C-alpha positions as CSV (number, residue, x, y, z in Angstrom):
1,M,67.1,22.3,228.0
2,T,65.2,19.7,230.3
3,A,65.8,17.1,227.7
4,A,69.4,17.8,227.3
5,G,70.3,17.7,230.8
6,A,68.3,14.5,231.4
7,A,70.1,12.8,228.6
8,V,73.6,13.8,230.1
9,E,72.4,12.6,233.5
10,I,71.3,9.1,232.0
11,A,74.5,8.7,229.9
12,T,76.7,9.7,232.8
13,N,74.8,7.0,235.1
14,I,74.9,4.3,232.7
15,R,78.7,5.1,231.4
16,A,77.4,5.1,228.0
17,D,78.4,7.7,224.9
18,L,75.7,10.1,224.3
19,E,74.4,11.0,220.6
20,F,72.0,13.9,221.4
21,W,69.7,14.7,218.3
22,L,67.7,18.1,218.1
23,S,65.6,19.2,215.2
24,S,67.2,22.4,213.8
25,G,66.4,25.0,211.3
26,R,63.2,26.2,212.5
27,N,63.6,27.4,216.1
28,E,60.5,29.3,216.5
29,G,61.7,31.5,219.2
30,A,64.1,28.6,220.7
31,G,67.4,30.3,219.7
32,S,68.7,31.0,223.0
33,V,67.8,27.5,224.2
34,M,69.6,26.0,221.3
35,D,72.6,28.2,222.4
36,A,72.5,26.9,225.9
37,V,72.1,23.3,224.7
38,R,75.6,24.0,222.7
39,Q,77.4,25.3,225.7
40,M,75.9,22.6,228.0
41,F,77.9,20.0,225.8
42,V,81.1,21.9,225.2
43,G,84.1,20.0,226.6
44,L,81.8,17.0,227.7
45,P,83.6,13.6,226.8
46,H,81.4,11.0,225.1
47,V,78.7,13.6,224.1
48,K,77.7,14.4,220.7
49,L,75.2,17.0,219.7
50,V,73.7,16.3,216.4
51,E,71.6,19.2,215.1
52,N,69.4,17.5,212.4
53,G,67.7,19.9,209.9
54,W,64.1,19.8,209.2
55,Q,62.9,16.6,207.6
56,T,59.8,15.3,205.8
57,W,57.6,13.1,208.0
58,P,59.2,9.6,206.2
59,Q,62.8,10.8,206.8
60,F,61.9,12.0,210.2
61,R,60.3,8.5,211.1
62,Q,63.6,7.0,209.8
63,T,65.8,9.1,212.0
64,V,63.7,8.1,215.1
65,R,63.7,4.4,214.3
66,H,67.4,4.6,215.1
67,M,67.0,6.0,218.4
68,H,67.5,4.0,221.8
69,L,65.4,6.4,223.7
70,L,63.4,9.9,222.7
71,L,63.0,12.3,225.5
72,Q,60.2,14.9,224.8
73,P,59.2,17.1,227.4
74,S,56.6,19.5,226.3
75,Y,54.7,22.1,228.6
76,T,52.5,23.2,226.0
77,E,51.3,20.4,223.7
78,S,48.1,18.4,224.3
79,F,49.2,15.8,221.9
80,N,52.7,15.2,221.1
81,V,53.2,14.1,217.4
82,V,57.1,13.4,218.1
83,T,56.2,11.0,220.9
84,A,53.5,9.3,218.5
85,D,56.0,8.9,215.9
86,G,58.6,7.3,218.3
87,A,56.0,4.9,219.7
88,A,55.1,3.8,216.0
89,E,58.7,3.2,215.5
90,G,58.8,1.2,218.7
91,V,61.2,3.6,220.5
92,P,60.5,4.2,224.1
93,S,59.7,7.6,225.1
94,V,60.3,9.8,228.3
95,V,57.8,12.7,228.5
96,S,56.5,15.5,230.7
97,D,53.1,15.8,232.2
98,C,51.2,18.5,230.3
99,H,49.1,21.0,232.2
C-alpha cells in the first residue's frame, strides 16, 4: 500500500503516466493488500496496474531493468534482494528504513 500510494503521488506530481508493477501469484498473506491496491487504482486516469506472475531470477532482473524507479518499502527485511537486483540493473530505488 505504501509503494502504491507513493507511486500515484509521484506520477501525479510530475504529470506522468504510471505503470505500477507488482509481483503476484505468491501473496504469502498479502491478499487484502493486493485487493486494496487494485481498488486504489480503479478509475484513475493514466494509471495501469500490472500484476506480474512469479518469475525466475533472470526473468525478474530483465523486468526490473525496464523500470524507471523501484519502490521497495519493507518493514521486516534486513537485506532486500529486490533492491539489490534493481541496483545491479541501474534502477534507482526508494526504500524504507528497517527497524
